[in-house]
C-alpha angles and dihedrals in degrees: 000000000000124000088238092060093050098042098084097037124115116244135220087255089060089053093047091049091057091076108134093000134095106337115262118246110220130173139167126251131175102172138055096243093051093046090053091052094049099039099087093043104043130069091202132021116201119204089206128195083236081091086086092065100030100044107015100038097236118158093231139002092257094092095056114117133210089245091056092051092049092048093052092040090056091051093052093047092053093068106022115095107161114027125079107253118215123185122207118237104228127230112290096018099097112014102081098069141333090253092053090049092050095050092051095042091049089052091052092049094047098045098042104030090226121157100231147354131233127221132185105247113228122156090288094056104086094065090046094049092050093047093050096044092049088055096050103268114123112219133206112200127214122207137171115033105025112196093201089061093056093117092056093044095045094239140336101321130168115250134223099046094129129047092244092051092047090052092050094050091047092048092050091048094050092046094050091046093050090048090060112264110163094215139001134218114217112197132188103351134129118272095248093053092048089050092048093051091046091052095048103044123075095216123076116265123222115204131212109174088349102103133248090291090093127091091247144353137239132190135175100261094221089058096054089046091056098242094146135055092230129040131174119270092253094059122098113201113225095179141013101226094155090065092043092051090047091053092048093050091046090053092048093048091049093050093048093051091048091047087239090125127090096034133179093287092054097045128090119226133187114271114247114247116237 
């Protein structure tokens, strides 16, 4: 990655300094063309393990591999110039030990050129966050609904609905913050819990299904663009690209079958000799 490419890019310190200021704009990208479109608008681009469901058709994020994350991280880094790029650490790549987490996170950083990694912050997370940060790897934490824990939870279920659960989410958030994460995703929790976490942690919080009480917001870009029939309750659709793509493909298919495409403008002919 050339110095010229990196020179105008935001840093994790810029993200951390946004605490309590203008809300951070964060979105997901998995491809070079999408990253180029988002780069001037977003403060942070997340190469999320949601790529497994959005791009690869997996039922959950559990099947995503480190190689998949690196491949998509490389694509995003090729066209982004301004936004901080964070790559998700997939299920099984960081939980076994802090040493295991470091080796995999270091590989992601080296092979993609991204600025940080993200881990889902269970009870084990604080030690991992601290170990990585002390060794030069910025970490974004993720608390509340944790998609990688879907098999334990029995699906994608909101968190913090009981006092015990609220206490656990808060404890995990405070521990990750104290360990040195530069930012924290809060997913699928009630507004008052999101507000409480945001008030008590030093790092900026980025909500997804956690209300406007957070220091920023993130959505899966394909959801806000209307690429799927169903989206979670917390998503606001800003476009209906699925319908527009359907119309375009219908038009193309009709023209092909009627031999109306390709036409004269799309057809090569021999050049006339002088």
